[in-house]
C-alpha positions, 0 to 999 in steps of 0.5 A: 500500500505505501509504495503507491501512496503520496503526500501533498500540500497546497501552497498557501493556505490549506483547503478544508478536507471535504473541499479538497477531497471533492475537488481532487476526486473530481479532477482525478475521477478518470485515473482510478481508485484512490482515497484522500485523507488529511494529515497534520500541518496541512498535508494530505495523504493519498492512497493510490490503487496502483503505482501506475496511478501514483505516477500519473498523478505525479507526472501528468499535471500540475494540479490547481484547486481553488487557485492553489497549487497542490505539491505531490511527492511519493510517500517516504518512510518516516514522513512526519507532517508536523515538522516537515517543510516543503524543500522540493517540488516537481515542475514542468519546464519548457525549453525554448530556442533549442535547436532540434538536433539537440532534442535527445534524452542525453542532451536534455538530461545534461542541460536540465540537470543545471536546474534540478533532477530530471524526473520525466521527459515529455512524450511530445518532446521525445518523439519530436511530434511538437517542436515549439519548445521542449518540455521536461519535469524536474525536481527543484530545490525550493531553497535555492534561487530559481534559474531562468536560463542556461548557456549551451555550447553548440559547435562554434556558438553558444546558445541561451536556452530559456526556461 
């Protein structure tokens, strides 16, 4: 059960459990069976039926309810909501102005590691079926300043990849 569980917290003020539960169940109604309960300190405990469902919830969105962003993380042993502070979060970044020949997994992973830990590369980016920008999900450290771009050396020139 715990290997497919998540914990989450809204940025800003927490929603009452009934409101959060109703809104989340509506948003995730097509995902499969899950349960939402509240923990201390504004955290929610989310039990997913399968690890596949857990991964969809982690990577298929960013979830906004009542103008609040819900940050999700895989359950970890020893999690203590009374003393826990959000120190990392998963975000999708868009990389503009990157030559299409650099749209391969190795290059993208090396480049975005400057911003944070790579969690997932968008399917459209991998297949190059949409090429206005590359899209990568990364885990960022909220305690560090956010970066807006990175210089990429390509041949004889430097390219600024903006995020």
